[in-house]
CHARMM-style PDB file with segment names, atoms N, HN, CA, C and O in Angstrom:
ATOM      1  N   MET     1      16.867 -40.291  14.360  1.00  0.00      PROA
ATOM      2  CA  MET     1      17.440 -39.213  13.569  1.00  0.00      PROA
ATOM      3  C   MET     1      18.828 -38.850  14.071  1.00  0.00      PROA
ATOM      4  O   MET     1      19.781 -38.916  13.294  1.00  0.00      PROA
ATOM      5  N   GLY     2      18.982 -38.478  15.305  1.00  0.00      PROA
ATOM      6  HN  GLY     2      18.208 -38.425  15.936  1.00  0.00      PROA
ATOM      7  CA  GLY     2      20.290 -38.097  15.810  1.00  0.00      PROA
ATOM      8  C   GLY     2      20.544 -36.608  15.706  1.00  0.00      PROA
ATOM      9  O   GLY     2      20.066 -35.833  16.534  1.00  0.00      PROA
ATOM     10  N   PHE     3      21.292 -36.205  14.695  1.00  0.00      PROA
ATOM     11  HN  PHE     3      21.681 -36.835  14.023  1.00  0.00      PROA
ATOM     12  CA  PHE     3      21.676 -34.803  14.575  1.00  0.00      PROA
ATOM     13  C   PHE     3      20.954 -34.104  13.429  1.00  0.00      PROA
ATOM     14  O   PHE     3      20.641 -34.701  12.398  1.00  0.00      PROA
ATOM     15  N   SER     4      20.705 -32.825  13.650  1.00  0.00      PROA
ATOM     16  HN  SER     4      20.959 -32.341  14.487  1.00  0.00      PROA
ATOM     17  CA  SER     4      20.118 -31.991  12.612  1.00  0.00      PROA
ATOM     18  C   SER     4      21.038 -30.787  12.410  1.00  0.00      PROA
ATOM     19  O   SER     4      21.515 -30.178  13.368  1.00  0.00      PROA
ATOM     20  N   TYR     5      21.266 -30.468  11.161  1.00  0.00      PROA
ATOM     21  HN  TYR     5      20.878 -30.963  10.383  1.00  0.00      PROA
ATOM     22  CA  TYR     5      22.123 -29.322  10.835  1.00  0.00      PROA
ATOM     23  C   TYR     5      21.291 -28.160  10.309  1.00  0.00      PROA
ATOM     24  O   TYR     5      21.816 -27.261   9.652  1.00  0.00      PROA
ATOM     25  N   LYS     6      19.975 -28.181  10.603  1.00  0.00      PROA
ATOM     26  HN  LYS     6      19.549 -28.912  11.137  1.00  0.00      PROA
ATOM     27  CA  LYS     6      19.101 -27.093  10.159  1.00  0.00      PROA
ATOM     28  C   LYS     6      19.591 -25.721  10.615  1.00  0.00      PROA
ATOM     29  O   LYS     6      19.491 -24.756   9.858  1.00  0.00      PROA
ATOM     30  N   PRO     7      20.124 -25.611  11.847  1.00  0.00      PROA
ATOM     31  CA  PRO     7      20.645 -24.292  12.240  1.00  0.00      PROA
ATOM     32  C   PRO     7      21.757 -23.797  11.298  1.00  0.00      PROA
ATOM     33  O   PRO     7      21.850 -22.600  11.022  1.00  0.00      PROA
ATOM     34  N   LEU     8      22.595 -24.717  10.809  1.00  0.00      PROA
ATOM     35  HN  LEU     8      22.519 -25.688  11.033  1.00  0.00      PROA
ATOM     36  CA  LEU     8      23.651 -24.327   9.870  1.00  0.00      PROA
ATOM     37  C   LEU     8      23.053 -23.869   8.553  1.00  0.00      PROA
ATOM     38  O   LEU     8      23.466 -22.848   8.003  1.00  0.00      PROA
ATOM     39  N   TRP     9      22.077 -24.619   8.041  1.00  0.00      PROA
ATOM     40  HN  TRP     9      21.742 -25.449   8.488  1.00  0.00      PROA
ATOM     41  CA  TRP     9      21.476 -24.242   6.753  1.00  0.00      PROA
ATOM     42  C   TRP     9      20.799 -22.873   6.867  1.00  0.00      PROA
ATOM     43  O   TRP     9      20.850 -22.078   5.928  1.00  0.00      PROA
ATOM     44  N   LYS    10      20.167 -22.594   8.010  1.00  0.00      PROA
ATOM     45  HN  LYS    10      20.126 -23.239   8.773  1.00  0.00      PROA
ATOM     46  CA  LYS    10      19.558 -21.274   8.230  1.00  0.00      PROA
ATOM     47  C   LYS    10      20.629 -20.189   8.311  1.00  0.00      PROA
ATOM     48  O   LYS    10      20.457 -19.088   7.787  1.00  0.00      PROA
ATOM     49  N   LEU    11      21.736 -20.520   8.976  1.00  0.00      PROA
ATOM     50  HN  LEU    11      21.875 -21.414   9.401  1.00  0.00      PROA
ATOM     51  CA  LEU    11      22.845 -19.567   9.094  1.00  0.00      PROA
ATOM     52  C   LEU    11      23.416 -19.231   7.717  1.00  0.00      PROA
ATOM     53  O   LEU    11      23.732 -18.074   7.440  1.00  0.00      PROA
ATOM     54  N   LEU    12      23.548 -20.238   6.859  1.00  0.00      PROA
ATOM     55  HN  LEU    12      23.291 -21.178   7.084  1.00  0.00      PROA
ATOM     56  CA  LEU    12      24.045 -19.991   5.505  1.00  0.00      PROA
ATOM     57  C   LEU    12      23.117 -19.037   4.754  1.00  0.00      PROA
ATOM     58  O   LEU    12      23.577 -18.143   4.044  1.00  0.00      PROA
ATOM     59  N   ILE    13      21.822 -19.232   4.915  1.00  0.00      PROA
ATOM     60  HN  ILE    13      21.448 -19.959   5.492  1.00  0.00      PROA
ATOM     61  CA  ILE    13      20.854 -18.335   4.270  1.00  0.00      PROA
ATOM     62  C   ILE    13      21.015 -16.923   4.810  1.00  0.00      PROA
ATOM     63  O   ILE    13      21.056 -15.962   4.042  1.00  0.00      PROA
ATOM     64  N   ASP    14      21.106 -16.793   6.135  1.00  0.00      PROA
ATOM     65  HN  ASP    14      21.072 -17.574   6.759  1.00  0.00      PROA
ATOM     66  CA  ASP    14      21.258 -15.473   6.763  1.00  0.00      PROA
ATOM     67  C   ASP    14      22.529 -14.767   6.303  1.00  0.00      PROA
ATOM     68  O   ASP    14      22.551 -13.545   6.155  1.00  0.00      PROA
ATOM     69  N   LYS    15      23.586 -15.545   6.078  1.00  0.00      PROA
ATOM     70  HN  LYS    15      23.568 -16.538   6.198  1.00  0.00      PROA
ATOM     71  CA  LYS    15      24.878 -14.976   5.652  1.00  0.00      PROA
ATOM     72  C   LYS    15      24.979 -14.871   4.127  1.00  0.00      PROA
ATOM     73  O   LYS    15      25.998 -14.436   3.591  1.00  0.00      PROA
ATOM     74  N   ASP    16      23.911 -15.274   3.441  1.00  0.00      PROA
ATOM     75  HN  ASP    16      23.083 -15.627   3.876  1.00  0.00      PROA
ATOM     76  CA  ASP    16      23.897 -15.269   1.972  1.00  0.00      PROA
ATOM     77  C   ASP    16      25.091 -16.046   1.421  1.00  0.00      PROA
ATOM     78  O   ASP    16      25.803 -15.579   0.533  1.00  0.00      PROA
ATOM     79  N   MET    17      25.291 -17.253   1.978  1.00  0.00      PROA
ATOM     80  HN  MET    17      24.713 -17.633   2.699  1.00  0.00      PROA
ATOM     81  CA  MET    17      26.414 -18.098   1.597  1.00  0.00      PROA
ATOM     82  C   MET    17      25.888 -19.438   1.077  1.00  0.00      PROA
ATOM     83  O   MET    17      24.939 -19.996   1.628  1.00  0.00      PROA
ATOM     84  N   THR    18      26.498 -19.934   0.038  1.00  0.00      PROA
ATOM     85  HN  THR    18      27.269 -19.481  -0.409  1.00  0.00      PROA
ATOM     86  CA  THR    18      26.117 -21.232  -0.504  1.00  0.00      PROA
ATOM     87  C   THR    18      26.919 -22.330   0.190  1.00  0.00      PROA
ATOM     88  O   THR    18      27.938 -22.067   0.828  1.00  0.00      PROA
ATOM     89  N   LYS    19      26.440 -23.565   0.052  1.00  0.00      PROA
ATOM     90  HN  LYS    19      25.612 -23.779  -0.467  1.00  0.00      PROA
ATOM     91  CA  LYS    19      27.187 -24.708   0.586  1.00  0.00      PROA
ATOM     92  C   LYS    19      28.533 -24.811  -0.117  1.00  0.00      PROA
ATOM     93  O   LYS    19      29.537 -25.167   0.501  1.00  0.00      PROA
ATOM     94  N   LYS    20      28.553 -24.504  -1.393  1.00  0.00      PROA
ATOM     95  HN  LYS    20      27.738 -24.215  -1.895  1.00  0.00      PROA
ATOM     96  CA  LYS    20      29.806 -24.557  -2.158  1.00  0.00      PROA
ATOM     97  C   LYS    20      30.814 -23.555  -1.597  1.00  0.00      PROA
ATOM     98  O   LYS    20      31.995 -23.875  -1.455  1.00  0.00      PROA
ATOM     99  N   LYS    21      30.359 -22.359  -1.282  1.00  0.00      PROA
ATOM    100  HN  LYS    21      29.400 -22.099  -1.397  1.00  0.00      PROA
ATOM    101  CA  LYS    21      31.247 -21.335  -0.721  1.00  0.00      PROA
ATOM    102  C   LYS    21      31.764 -21.786   0.654  1.00  0.00      PROA
ATOM    103  O   LYS    21      32.930 -21.577   0.989  1.00  0.00      PROA
ATOM    104  N   LEU    22      30.880 -22.404   1.437  1.00  0.00      PROA
ATOM    105  HN  LEU    22      29.933 -22.574   1.165  1.00  0.00      PROA
ATOM    106  CA  LEU    22      31.300 -22.928   2.737  1.00  0.00      PROA
ATOM    107  C   LEU    22      32.395 -23.973   2.556  1.00  0.00      PROA
ATOM    108  O   LEU    22      33.386 -23.978   3.286  1.00  0.00      PROA
ATOM    109  N   MET    23      32.210 -24.858   1.580  1.00  0.00      PROA
ATOM    110  HN  MET    23      31.405 -24.854   0.987  1.00  0.00      PROA
ATOM    111  CA  MET    23      33.216 -25.888   1.302  1.00  0.00      PROA
ATOM    112  C   MET    23      34.545 -25.248   0.910  1.00  0.00      PROA
ATOM    113  O   MET    23      35.600 -25.673   1.381  1.00  0.00      PROA
ATOM    114  N   GLU    24      34.503 -24.238   0.059  1.00  0.00      PROA
ATOM    115  HN  GLU    24      33.646 -23.892  -0.323  1.00  0.00      PROA
ATOM    116  CA  GLU    24      35.730 -23.571  -0.393  1.00  0.00      PROA
ATOM    117  C   GLU    24      36.457 -22.890   0.760  1.00  0.00      PROA
ATOM    118  O   GLU    24      37.683 -22.958   0.853  1.00  0.00      PROA
ATOM    119  N   GLN    25      35.702 -22.233   1.636  1.00  0.00      PROA
ATOM    120  HN  GLN    25      34.706 -22.178   1.560  1.00  0.00      PROA
ATOM    121  CA  GLN    25      36.325 -21.437   2.701  1.00  0.00      PROA
ATOM    122  C   GLN    25      36.799 -22.272   3.888  1.00  0.00      PROA
ATOM    123  O   GLN    25      37.656 -21.830   4.654  1.00  0.00      PROA
ATOM    124  N   THR    26      36.248 -23.474   4.042  1.00  0.00      PROA
ATOM    125  HN  THR    26      35.552 -23.833   3.420  1.00  0.00      PROA
ATOM    126  CA  THR    26      36.620 -24.291   5.196  1.00  0.00      PROA
ATOM    127  C   THR    26      37.389 -25.555   4.827  1.00  0.00      PROA
ATOM    128  O   THR    26      37.984 -26.196   5.694  1.00  0.00      PROA
ATOM    129  N   GLY    27      37.378 -25.918   3.541  1.00  0.00      PROA
ATOM    130  HN  GLY    27      36.895 -25.398   2.837  1.00  0.00      PROA
ATOM    131  CA  GLY    27      38.043 -27.146   3.123  1.00  0.00      PROA
ATOM    132  C   GLY    27      37.217 -28.394   3.388  1.00  0.00      PROA
ATOM    133  O   GLY    27      37.739 -29.507   3.325  1.00  0.00      PROA
ATOM    134  N   ILE    28      35.944 -28.224   3.681  1.00  0.00      PROA
ATOM    135  HN  ILE    28      35.520 -27.320   3.732  1.00  0.00      PROA
ATOM    136  CA  ILE    28      35.050 -29.365   3.916  1.00  0.00      PROA
ATOM    137  C   ILE    28      34.690 -29.986   2.571  1.00  0.00      PROA
ATOM    138  O   ILE    28      34.436 -29.274   1.599  1.00  0.00      PROA
ATOM    139  N   SER    29      34.670 -31.308   2.520  1.00  0.00      PROA
ATOM    140  HN  SER    29      34.877 -31.887   3.309  1.00  0.00      PROA
ATOM    141  CA  SER    29      34.379 -32.004   1.261  1.00  0.00      PROA
ATOM    142  C   SER    29      32.877 -32.060   0.976  1.00  0.00      PROA
ATOM    143  O   SER    29      32.048 -31.884   1.869  1.00  0.00      PROA
ATOM    144  N   LYS    30      32.557 -32.308  -0.288  1.00  0.00      PROA
ATOM    145  HN  LYS    30      33.230 -32.450  -1.013  1.00  0.00      PROA
ATOM    146  CA  LYS    30      31.162 -32.452  -0.688  1.00  0.00      PROA
ATOM    147  C   LYS    30      30.530 -33.646  -0.003  1.00  0.00      PROA
ATOM    148  O   LYS    30      29.359 -33.594   0.373  1.00  0.00      PROA
ATOM    149  N   SER    31      31.278 -34.716   0.166  1.00  0.00      PROA
ATOM    150  HN  SER    31      32.229 -34.759  -0.140  1.00  0.00      PROA
ATOM    151  CA  SER    31      30.725 -35.905   0.833  1.00  0.00      PROA
ATOM    152  C   SER    31      30.340 -35.598   2.282  1.00  0.00      PROA
ATOM    153  O   SER    31      29.366 -36.152   2.793  1.00  0.00      PROA
ATOM    154  N   THR    32      31.090 -34.728   2.940  1.00  0.00      PROA
ATOM    155  HN  THR    32      31.881 -34.279   2.525  1.00  0.00      PROA
ATOM    156  CA  THR    32      30.742 -34.336   4.311  1.00  0.00      PROA
ATOM    157  C   THR    32      29.471 -33.496   4.311  1.00  0.00      PROA
ATOM    158  O   THR    32      28.592 -33.692   5.150  1.00  0.00      PROA
ATOM    159  N   ILE    33      29.375 -32.564   3.376  1.00  0.00      PROA
ATOM    160  HN  ILE    33      30.090 -32.405   2.694  1.00  0.00      PROA
ATOM    161  CA  ILE    33      28.157 -31.748   3.257  1.00  0.00      PROA
ATOM    162  C   ILE    33      26.957 -32.658   2.985  1.00  0.00      PROA
ATOM    163  O   ILE    33      25.877 -32.446   3.536  1.00  0.00      PROA
ATOM    164  N   ASP    34      27.146 -33.663   2.141  1.00  0.00      PROA
ATOM    165  HN  ASP    34      28.023 -33.835   1.693  1.00  0.00      PROA
ATOM    166  CA  ASP    34      26.075 -34.622   1.848  1.00  0.00      PROA
ATOM    167  C   ASP    34      25.665 -35.396   3.104  1.00  0.00      PROA
ATOM    168  O   ASP    34      24.477 -35.612   3.344  1.00  0.00      PROA
ATOM    169  N   LYS    35      26.655 -35.814   3.907  1.00  0.00      PROA
ATOM    170  HN  LYS    35      27.620 -35.639   3.712  1.00  0.00      PROA
ATOM    171  CA  LYS    35      26.362 -36.515   5.155  1.00  0.00      PROA
ATOM    172  C   LYS    35      25.538 -35.623   6.080  1.00  0.00      PROA
ATOM    173  O   LYS    35      24.596 -36.084   6.725  1.00  0.00      PROA
ATOM    174  N   MET    36      25.897 -34.362   6.138  1.00  0.00      PROA
ATOM    175  HN  MET    36      26.662 -33.987   5.614  1.00  0.00      PROA
ATOM    176  CA  MET    36      25.163 -33.424   6.982  1.00  0.00      PROA
ATOM    177  C   MET    36      23.729 -33.258   6.481  1.00  0.00      PROA
ATOM    178  O   MET    36      22.794 -33.130   7.272  1.00  0.00      PROA
ATOM    179  N   GLY    37      23.571 -33.262   5.179  1.00  0.00      PROA
ATOM    180  HN  GLY    37      24.330 -33.366   4.536  1.00  0.00      PROA
ATOM    181  CA  GLY    37      22.239 -33.163   4.594  1.00  0.00      PROA
ATOM    182  C   GLY    37      21.352 -34.346   4.970  1.00  0.00      PROA
ATOM    183  O   GLY    37      20.129 -34.223   5.030  1.00  0.00      PROA
ATOM    184  N   ARG    38      21.974 -35.480   5.219  1.00  0.00      PROA
ATOM    185  HN  ARG    38      22.967 -35.581   5.171  1.00  0.00      PROA
ATOM    186  CA  ARG    38      21.238 -36.685   5.630  1.00  0.00      PROA
ATOM    187  C   ARG    38      21.137 -36.806   7.150  1.00  0.00      PROA
ATOM    188  O   ARG    38      20.562 -37.771   7.654  1.00  0.00      PROA
ATOM    189  N   GLY    39      21.684 -35.847   7.879  1.00  0.00      PROA
ATOM    190  HN  GLY    39      22.151 -35.063   7.470  1.00  0.00      PROA
ATOM    191  CA  GLY    39      21.626 -35.869   9.335  1.00  0.00      PROA
ATOM    192  C   GLY    39      22.571 -36.866   9.974  1.00  0.00      PROA
ATOM    193  O   GLY    39      22.355 -37.296  11.108  1.00  0.00      PROA
ATOM    194  N   GLU    40      23.620 -37.236   9.250  1.00  0.00      PROA
ATOM    195  HN  GLU    40      23.795 -36.887   8.330  1.00  0.00      PROA
ATOM    196  CA  GLU    40      24.591 -38.186   9.788  1.00  0.00      PROA
ATOM    197  C   GLU    40      25.626 -37.452  10.631  1.00  0.00      PROA
ATOM    198  O   GLU    40      25.767 -36.232  10.554  1.00  0.00      PROA
ATOM    199  N   THR    41      26.348 -38.230  11.439  1.00  0.00      PROA
ATOM    200  HN  THR    41      26.234 -39.221  11.501  1.00  0.00      PROA
ATOM    201  CA  THR    41      27.377 -37.621  12.275  1.00  0.00      PROA
ATOM    202  C   THR    41      28.596 -37.226  11.439  1.00  0.00      PROA
ATOM    203  O   THR    41      28.901 -37.843  10.418  1.00  0.00      PROA
ATOM    204  N   ILE    42      29.268 -36.200  11.895  1.00  0.00      PROA
ATOM    205  HN  ILE    42      29.020 -35.699  12.724  1.00  0.00      PROA
ATOM    206  CA  ILE    42      30.505 -35.724  11.268  1.00  0.00      PROA
ATOM    207  C   ILE    42      31.556 -35.582  12.367  1.00  0.00      PROA
ATOM    208  O   ILE    42      31.231 -35.610  13.554  1.00  0.00      PROA
ATOM    209  N   SER    43      32.793 -35.433  11.971  1.00  0.00      PROA
ATOM    210  HN  SER    43      33.058 -35.411  11.007  1.00  0.00      PROA
ATOM    211  CA  SER    43      33.860 -35.335  12.971  1.00  0.00      PROA
ATOM    212  C   SER    43      33.829 -33.979  13.672  1.00  0.00      PROA
ATOM    213  O   SER    43      33.323 -32.990  13.142  1.00  0.00      PROA
ATOM    214  N   LEU    44      34.378 -33.970  14.861  1.00  0.00      PROA
ATOM    215  HN  LEU    44      34.789 -34.774  15.291  1.00  0.00      PROA
ATOM    216  CA  LEU    44      34.466 -32.717  15.601  1.00  0.00      PROA
ATOM    217  C   LEU    44      35.397 -31.730  14.911  1.00  0.00      PROA
ATOM    218  O   LEU    44      35.254 -30.520  15.090  1.00  0.00      PROA
ATOM    219  N   ASN    45      36.348 -32.225  14.125  1.00  0.00      PROA
ATOM    220  HN  ASN    45      36.465 -33.208  13.979  1.00  0.00      PROA
ATOM    221  CA  ASN    45      37.219 -31.320  13.370  1.00  0.00      PROA
ATOM    222  C   ASN    45      36.400 -30.479  12.397  1.00  0.00      PROA
ATOM    223  O   ASN    45      36.673 -29.292  12.217  1.00  0.00      PROA
ATOM    224  N   ILE    46      35.398 -31.090  11.769  1.00  0.00      PROA
ATOM    225  HN  ILE    46      35.176 -32.054  11.915  1.00  0.00      PROA
ATOM    226  CA  ILE    46      34.535 -30.365  10.836  1.00  0.00      PROA
ATOM    227  C   ILE    46      33.702 -29.343  11.591  1.00  0.00      PROA
ATOM    228  O   ILE    46      33.564 -28.198  11.161  1.00  0.00      PROA
ATOM    229  N   VAL    47      33.144 -29.768  12.727  1.00  0.00      PROA
ATOM    230  HN  VAL    47      33.256 -30.698  13.077  1.00  0.00      PROA
ATOM    231  CA  VAL    47      32.360 -28.848  13.555  1.00  0.00      PROA
ATOM    232  C   VAL    47      33.227 -27.655  13.954  1.00  0.00      PROA
ATOM    233  O   VAL    47      32.771 -26.512  13.916  1.00  0.00      PROA
ATOM    234  N   ASP    48      34.468 -27.920  14.333  1.00  0.00      PROA
ATOM    235  HN  ASP    48      34.839 -28.848  14.363  1.00  0.00      PROA
ATOM    236  CA  ASP    48      35.403 -26.864  14.717  1.00  0.00      PROA
ATOM    237  C   ASP    48      35.652 -25.897  13.566  1.00  0.00      PROA
ATOM    238  O   ASP    48      35.649 -24.682  13.768  1.00  0.00      PROA
ATOM    239  N   LYS    49      35.866 -26.418  12.368  1.00  0.00      PROA
ATOM    240  HN  LYS    49      35.868 -27.405  12.204  1.00  0.00      PROA
ATOM    241  CA  LYS    49      36.106 -25.555  11.201  1.00  0.00      PROA
ATOM    242  C   LYS    49      34.916 -24.636  10.932  1.00  0.00      PROA
ATOM    243  O   LYS    49      35.088 -23.453  10.638  1.00  0.00      PROA
ATOM    244  N   ILE    50      33.714 -25.192  11.034  1.00  0.00      PROA
ATOM    245  HN  ILE    50      33.574 -26.153  11.272  1.00  0.00      PROA
ATOM    246  CA  ILE    50      32.511 -24.391  10.768  1.00  0.00      PROA
ATOM    247  C   ILE    50      32.329 -23.329  11.849  1.00  0.00      PROA
ATOM    248  O   ILE    50      32.014 -22.179  11.543  1.00  0.00      PROA
ATOM    249  N   CYS    51      32.522 -23.707  13.100  1.00  0.00      PROA
ATOM    250  HN  CYS    51      32.778 -24.641  13.349  1.00  0.00      PROA
ATOM    251  CA  CYS    51      32.390 -22.743  14.194  1.00  0.00      PROA
ATOM    252  C   CYS    51      33.412 -21.612  14.075  1.00  0.00      PROA
ATOM    253  O   CYS    51      33.098 -20.455  14.353  1.00  0.00      PROA
ATOM    254  N   LYS    52      34.626 -21.949  13.663  1.00  0.00      PROA
ATOM    255  HN  LYS    52      34.881 -22.889  13.437  1.00  0.00      PROA
ATOM    256  CA  LYS    52      35.648 -20.907  13.464  1.00  0.00      PROA
ATOM    257  C   LYS    52      35.272 -19.991  12.307  1.00  0.00      PROA
ATOM    258  O   LYS    52      35.471 -18.779  12.378  1.00  0.00      PROA
ATOM    259  N   GLN    53      34.725 -20.576  11.235  1.00  0.00      PROA
ATOM    260  HN  GLN    53      34.563 -21.562  11.177  1.00  0.00      PROA
ATOM    261  CA  GLN    53      34.333 -19.788  10.063  1.00  0.00      PROA
ATOM    262  C   GLN    53      33.307 -18.723  10.445  1.00  0.00      PROA
ATOM    263  O   GLN    53      33.393 -17.582   9.992  1.00  0.00      PROA
ATOM    264  N   PHE    54      32.336 -19.097  11.280  1.00  0.00      PROA
ATOM    265  HN  PHE    54      32.266 -20.025  11.648  1.00  0.00      PROA
ATOM    266  CA  PHE    54      31.252 -18.184  11.627  1.00  0.00      PROA
ATOM    267  C   PHE    54      31.395 -17.568  13.009  1.00  0.00      PROA
ATOM    268  O   PHE    54      30.531 -16.805  13.440  1.00  0.00      PROA
ATOM    269  N   ASP    55      32.489 -17.893  13.715  1.00  0.00      PROA
ATOM    270  HN  ASP    55      33.191 -18.513  13.365  1.00  0.00      PROA
ATOM    271  CA  ASP    55      32.707 -17.397  15.072  1.00  0.00      PROA
ATOM    272  C   ASP    55      31.444 -17.642  15.912  1.00  0.00      PROA
ATOM    273  O   ASP    55      30.858 -16.718  16.476  1.00  0.00      PROA
ATOM    274  N   CYS    56      31.050 -18.919  15.972  1.00  0.00      PROA
ATOM    275  HN  CYS    56      31.526 -19.670  15.513  1.00  0.00      PROA
ATOM    276  CA  CYS    56      29.811 -19.271  16.658  1.00  0.00      PROA
ATOM    277  C   CYS    56      30.004 -20.493  17.547  1.00  0.00      PROA
ATOM    278  O   CYS    56      31.083 -21.084  17.584  1.00  0.00      PROA
ATOM    279  N   LYS    57      28.954 -20.858  18.255  1.00  0.00      PROA
ATOM    280  HN  LYS    57      28.077 -20.378  18.225  1.00  0.00      PROA
ATOM    281  CA  LYS    57      28.956 -22.027  19.126  1.00  0.00      PROA
ATOM    282  C   LYS    57      28.394 -23.225  18.375  1.00  0.00      PROA
ATOM    283  O   LYS    57      27.741 -23.075  17.343  1.00  0.00      PROA
ATOM    284  N   VAL    58      28.654 -24.411  18.905  1.00  0.00      PROA
ATOM    285  HN  VAL    58      29.184 -24.533  19.743  1.00  0.00      PROA
ATOM    286  CA  VAL    58      28.179 -25.651  18.288  1.00  0.00      PROA
ATOM    287  C   VAL    58      26.664 -25.610  18.110  1.00  0.00      PROA
ATOM    288  O   VAL    58      26.154 -25.997  17.059  1.00  0.00      PROA
ATOM    289  N   GLU    59      25.944 -25.146  19.124  1.00  0.00      PROA
ATOM    290  HN  GLU    59      26.358 -24.832  19.978  1.00  0.00      PROA
ATOM    291  CA  GLU    59      24.487 -25.129  19.048  1.00  0.00      PROA
ATOM    292  C   GLU    59      23.944 -24.150  17.999  1.00  0.00      PROA
ATOM    293  O   GLU    59      22.754 -24.168  17.685  1.00  0.00      PROA
ATOM    294  N   ASP    60      24.820 -23.301  17.464  1.00  0.00      PROA
ATOM    295  HN  ASP    60      25.787 -23.287  17.719  1.00  0.00      PROA
ATOM    296  CA  ASP    60      24.419 -22.401  16.384  1.00  0.00      PROA
ATOM    297  C   ASP    60      24.408 -23.096  15.029  1.00  0.00      PROA
ATOM    298  O   ASP    60      23.843 -22.572  14.068  1.00  0.00      PROA
ATOM    299  N   ILE    61      25.032 -24.280  14.942  1.00  0.00      PROA
ATOM    300  HN  ILE    61      25.490 -24.706  15.722  1.00  0.00      PROA
ATOM    301  CA  ILE    61      25.097 -24.965  13.647  1.00  0.00      PROA
ATOM    302  C   ILE    61      24.479 -26.360  13.639  1.00  0.00      PROA
ATOM    303  O   ILE    61      24.229 -26.925  12.574  1.00  0.00      PROA
ATOM    304  N   MET    62      24.230 -26.918  14.833  1.00  0.00      PROA
ATOM    305  HN  MET    62      24.432 -26.458  15.698  1.00  0.00      PROA
ATOM    306  CA  MET    62      23.646 -28.254  14.865  1.00  0.00      PROA
ATOM    307  C   MET    62      22.855 -28.446  16.141  1.00  0.00      PROA
ATOM    308  O   MET    62      23.049 -27.742  17.132  1.00  0.00      PROA
ATOM    309  N   GLU    63      21.942 -29.434  16.090  1.00  0.00      PROA
ATOM    310  HN  GLU    63      21.784 -30.006  15.285  1.00  0.00      PROA
ATOM    311  CA  GLU    63      21.171 -29.759  17.278  1.00  0.00      PROA
ATOM    312  C   GLU    63      20.960 -31.267  17.327  1.00  0.00      PROA
ATOM    313  O   GLU    63      20.972 -31.952  16.304  1.00  0.00      PROA
ATOM    314  N   TYR    64      20.767 -31.757  18.539  1.00  0.00      PROA
ATOM    315  HN  TYR    64      20.758 -31.200  19.370  1.00  0.00      PROA
ATOM    316  CA  TYR    64      20.535 -33.185  18.729  1.00  0.00      PROA
ATOM    317  C   TYR    64      19.036 -33.416  18.810  1.00  0.00      PROA
ATOM    318  O   TYR    64      18.330 -32.758  19.575  1.00  0.00      PROA
ATOM    319  N   LYS    65      18.565 -34.355  18.012  1.00  0.00      PROA
ATOM    320  HN  LYS    65      19.138 -34.889  17.391  1.00  0.00      PROA
ATOM    321  CA  LYS    65      17.149 -34.730  18.025  1.00  0.00      PROA
ATOM    322  C   LYS    65      17.060 -36.173  18.487  1.00  0.00      PROA
ATOM    323  O   LYS    65      17.531 -37.086  17.809  1.00  0.00      PROA
ATOM    324  N   GLU    66      16.453 -36.368  19.641  1.00  0.00      PROA
ATOM    325  HN  GLU    66      16.070 -35.626  20.192  1.00  0.00      PROA
ATOM    326  CA  GLU    66      16.314 -37.724  20.171  1.00  0.00      PROA
ATOM    327  C   GLU    66      15.314 -38.514  19.349  1.00  0.00      PROA
ATOM    328  O   GLU    66      14.243 -38.021  18.997  1.00  0.00      PROA
ATOM    329  N   GLU    67      15.686 -39.754  19.049  1.00  0.00      PROA
ATOM    330  HN  GLU    67      16.556 -40.155  19.334  1.00  0.00      PROA
ATOM    331  CA  GLU    67      14.799 -40.626  18.282  1.00  0.00      PROA
ATOM    332  C   GLU    67      13.665 -41.106  19.173  1.00  0.00      PROA
ATOM    333  O   GLU    67      13.872 -41.452  20.336  1.00  0.00      PROA
ATOM    334  N   ILE    68      12.487 -41.122  18.618  1.00  0.00      PROA
ATOM    335  HN  ILE    68      12.319 -40.841  17.673  1.00  0.00      PROA
ATOM    336  CA  ILE    68      11.312 -41.585  19.354  1.00  0.00      PROA
ATOM    337  C   ILE    68      11.045 -43.031  18.951  1.00  0.00      PROA
ATOM    338  O   ILE    68      10.902 -43.336  17.767  1.00  0.00      PROA
ATOM    339  N   ALA    69      10.979 -43.907  19.928  1.00  0.00      PROA
ATOM    340  HN  ALA    69      11.095 -43.660  20.890  1.00  0.00      PROA
ATOM    341  CA  ALA    69      10.741 -45.330  19.647  1.00  0.00      PROA
ATOM    342  C   ALA    69       9.312 -45.512  19.138  1.00  0.00      PROA
ATOM    343  O   ALA    69       8.367 -44.893  19.627  1.00  0.00      PROA
ATOM    344  N   LYS    70       9.193 -46.384  18.137  1.00  0.00      PROA
ATOM    345  HN  LYS    70       9.961 -46.887  17.740  1.00  0.00      PROA
ATOM    346  CA  LYS    70       7.866 -46.646  17.562  1.00  0.00      PROA
ATOM    347  C   LYS    70       7.204 -47.800  18.257  1.00  0.00      PROA
ATOM    348  OT1 LYS    70       6.082 -48.168  17.911  1.00  0.00      PROA
TER     349      LYS     70
END
């Protein structure tokens, strides 16, 4: 899996903010939001923009999930 952005999605709910509003306020593209929805990696510039938007730490918007070998 790698990364999970569940903390960000929860934060958006708590702030009563849509993904579209987040995109408008930070300049993040829809394709980046889609990548996050799939748990893919994103650039640190995007992480920085989101952290600045919410005045939060990285761990407030994403977490690392170690893959378990089958």
